[in-house]
Each structure stands twice: as structure tokens, then as C-alpha cells.
C-alpha positions in Angstrom: 0.0 0.0 0.0 1.3 3.4 -1.0 1.9 6.0 1.8 0.1 9.3 1.6 2.2 12.3 0.7 2.6 15.3 2.9 0.4 17.3 0.6 -2.4 14.7 0.9 -2.1 14.8 4.7 -2.4 18.6 4.6 -5.5 18.5 2.5 -7.0 15.8 4.7 -6.4 17.9 7.7 -8.0 20.9 6.1 -11.0 18.9 5.1 -11.3 17.5 8.7 -11.1 21.1 10.1 -13.9 22.3 7.7 -16.0 19.3 8.6 -15.6 19.8 12.4 -16.3 23.5 12.0 -19.5 22.8 10.0 -20.8 19.8 11.8 -19.8 20.6 15.4 -19.1 24.3 15.9 -18.9 23.9 19.7 -16.1 21.4 19.4 -14.3 23.6 17.0 -14.5 26.5 19.4 -13.1 24.3 22.2 -10.1 23.4 19.9 -9.3 27.1 19.2 -6.3 27.2 21.6 -4.7 24.3 19.7 -5.1 26.2 16.4 -3.6 29.3 18.1 -0.6 27.3 19.1 -0.2 25.9 15.6 -0.4 29.3 14.0 2.2 30.7 16.5 4.5 27.8 15.5 4.0 28.6 11.8 4.7 32.3 12.4 7.8 31.6 14.5 9.4 29.7 11.7 8.7 32.1 8.8 11.5 34.6 9.5 14.3 32.1 10.0 13.1 30.2 6.9 13.2 33.3 4.7 16.6 34.4 6.2 18.1 30.9 5.5 16.7 30.9 2.0 18.3 34.3 1.3 21.6 33.3 2.8 21.7 30.1 0.8 20.8 31.9 -2.4 23.4 34.5 -1.9 26.1 32.1 -0.9 25.4 29.8 -3.9 25.1 32.6 -6.4 28.6 32.4 -7.9 30.4 35.4 -9.1 29.6 38.9 -8.0 28.8 40.2 -11.6 26.1 37.5 -12.0 24.7 38.2 -8.5 24.6 42.0 -9.3 22.4 41.3 -12.4 20.1 39.1 -10.4 19.9 41.6 -7.6 19.1 44.4 -10.0 16.4 42.4 -11.6 14.9 41.5 -8.2 14.9 45.1 -7.1 13.2 46.3 -10.4 10.6 43.5 -10.1 9.9 44.4 -6.5 9.5 48.1 -7.3 7.1 47.3 -10.3 5.0 44.9 -8.4 4.8 47.1 -5.3 3.8 50.1 -7.3 1.1 48.0 -9.1 -0.2 46.8 -5.7 -0.3 50.3 -4.4 -2.3 51.6 -7.3 -4.6 48.6 -7.2 -5.2 49.2 -3.4 -5.8 53.0 -3.9 -8.2 52.3 -6.7 -10.2 49.8 -4.7 -10.4 52.2 -1.7 -11.6 55.1 -4.0 -14.1 52.8 -5.7 -15.6 51.2 -2.6 -15.1 54.1 -0.1 -15.0 52.0 3.2 -16.3 53.8 6.2 -18.0 56.6 4.2 -21.4 56.1 5.9 -20.0 55.8 9.5 -20.5 58.6 11.9 -18.9 59.2 15.3 -22.2 58.7 17.0 -22.5 55.2 15.7 -19.0 54.4 16.9 -19.7 55.8 20.3 -22.8 53.6 20.6 -20.8 50.6 19.6 -18.3 51.4 22.3 -21.0 51.7 24.9 -22.5 48.4 23.9 -19.0 46.8 24.0 -18.4 48.1 27.5 -21.8 46.7 28.6 -20.9 43.3 27.2 -17.5 43.3 29.0 -19.3 44.2 32.3 -21.7 41.3 31.8 -18.9 38.9 30.9 -17.1 39.8 34.2 -20.0 38.1 36.1 -19.0 34.8 34.5 -15.5 34.7 36.0 -15.5 31.0 36.8 -16.1 30.1 33.1 -13.4 32.6 32.1 -10.9 31.2 34.5 -11.2 27.8 32.7 -10.8 29.5 29.4 -7.7 31.4 30.6 -6.1 28.2 31.8 -6.8 26.5 28.5 -5.2 29.3 26.6 -2.1 29.4 28.8 0.0 26.9 26.8 -0.7 28.9 23.6 0.7 32.1 25.1 3.9 30.5 26.3 5.1 30.0 22.7 6.5 33.2 21.1 5.1 34.4 17.8 8.6 34.8 16.3 12.0 33.4 17.1 13.7 36.6 15.8 
């Protein structure tokens, strides 16, 4: 029997997560600290992975003249793509106009309602203590190793 590849395991895990979230949302909420720990682990490895990739690429580049051409091409590509993304984002904001209908009175009302909900939640301190204990292992792991 052939073993499943890592990609297949990832897709199976994603499908299982979607199924649990759709069929048993209460269980999915209880598993939230585990997902937080997983995401912190992923975030903590991104910076060293990118740094290692860059160092390996520079060290294995060969002569300085060739690296200069590649570096110049990378900078030009970065500038063009960044400028395109900037214009795309500005165009989307000017087209959609997010926040145009909001007024300060509506925001003040939302803040009052949020404060009332926080006051009500303070009465459920025993349930919150359990939730804080369950989240503690997730807060021990740093978000980045750098």
C-alpha cells in the first residue's frame, strides 16, 4: 500500500477542520487554543526560513557580476509589483469608499455596547478562569524566534 504524501495529509487535515467546524461548531470553538498554538509555531518559523533561503541563495550565487544582475532584476521586479499593488489598493479604496457612511455617534454607541458586554462577561468569571487556563499553553510559545 502506498503511503500518503505530505500534501495529501495537509488536504485531509484541512477537510477535517472544515467538517468539524461545519458539523460541530462547539467542538471547533473548544479546539481554538490548539489552532492558536499551531499558528504561532508557523509564524515563528517564517522569519528564519526566509533568512536561511536568502543566505543560501546569496552564498550559492557564484560570481559577483552575476549576483549583481540578479539583484538588480529582483529590485526592479519588487518596485514594479509594489507600485502596481499600491495603485490597485488605492483604486479599490476610492471605488468602494470603506467607512464613508459611518459617523462618530454610531462608533460611540458601539463602544457603549461593547463596555456593557464586557461588564456582563465579568460576572462569568468561573467560566473565564477555565478559558484562561486552557489558553495558557498557547501564550507560552512566542510568535517569532527573531
